Each structure stands twice: as C-alpha cells, then as structure tokens.
C-alpha positions as CSV (number, residue, x, y, z in Angstrom):
1,M,-227.2,141.6,160.0
2,T,-226.6,143.3,163.4
3,D,-226.9,141.8,166.9
4,P,-230.2,143.0,168.6
5,N,-228.3,142.8,172.0
6,L,-225.8,145.4,171.0
7,P,-226.7,149.1,171.2
8,D,-226.9,150.7,167.8
9,Q,-224.5,153.6,166.9
10,H,-227.1,156.3,167.6
11,D,-227.4,155.2,171.3
12,Q,-223.5,155.6,171.7
13,D,-223.3,159.1,170.3
14,G,-221.5,161.4,172.7
15,L,-220.0,158.5,174.9
16,P,-216.3,158.3,175.5
17,P,-214.5,155.2,174.3
18,F,-214.0,153.7,177.8
19,V,-217.7,153.2,178.5
20,K,-220.2,151.3,176.3
21,T,-223.6,152.4,177.5
22,W,-225.3,155.5,179.0
23,P,-226.1,153.6,182.4
24,Q,-222.2,153.0,182.8
25,M,-221.6,156.5,182.1
26,Y,-224.1,157.6,184.6
27,T,-222.6,155.1,187.2
28,L,-219.2,156.5,186.6
29,I,-220.1,160.2,187.0
30,I,-221.9,159.3,190.3
31,G,-219.0,157.3,191.4
32,V,-216.7,160.1,190.9
33,L,-218.9,162.7,192.5
34,V,-219.2,160.5,195.6
35,L,-215.3,159.9,195.6
36,Q,-214.8,163.8,195.5
37,I,-217.3,164.3,198.4
38,V,-215.5,161.7,200.5
39,L,-212.1,163.3,199.7
40,F,-213.1,166.8,200.4
41,Y,-214.7,165.6,203.8
42,L,-211.5,163.9,204.6
43,F,-209.4,167.0,203.7
44,M,-211.8,169.3,205.6
45,N,-211.5,167.2,208.8
46,H,-207.6,166.8,208.4
47,F,-207.0,170.6,208.0
48,Q,-209.5,171.7,210.8
C-alpha cells in the first residue's frame, strides 16, 4: 500500500533527482533567475 502523502511516480516524471516536487522545481528556477539578474546588475555597475 502506498502513502497518500507522497507524490506518485507520474507526478515526478521529468524532475531531476535533487528536487522532489514541481513547486520545489519552480522555486529553484525562479531563485536562479533572480540570482542571475542580481549578478548581471552588479557586473554592469562595476564595469560601467
């Protein structure tokens, strides 16, 4: 019998092994994008 609190295998299709759910994946992607924006902004100001 499976635990109803755990996502089934179908929900995890396409996820990398270091995230467990799609909301975690979306949070990771948004966090990386924000980090890149901040870094590019800092580089732009530094090299102006």
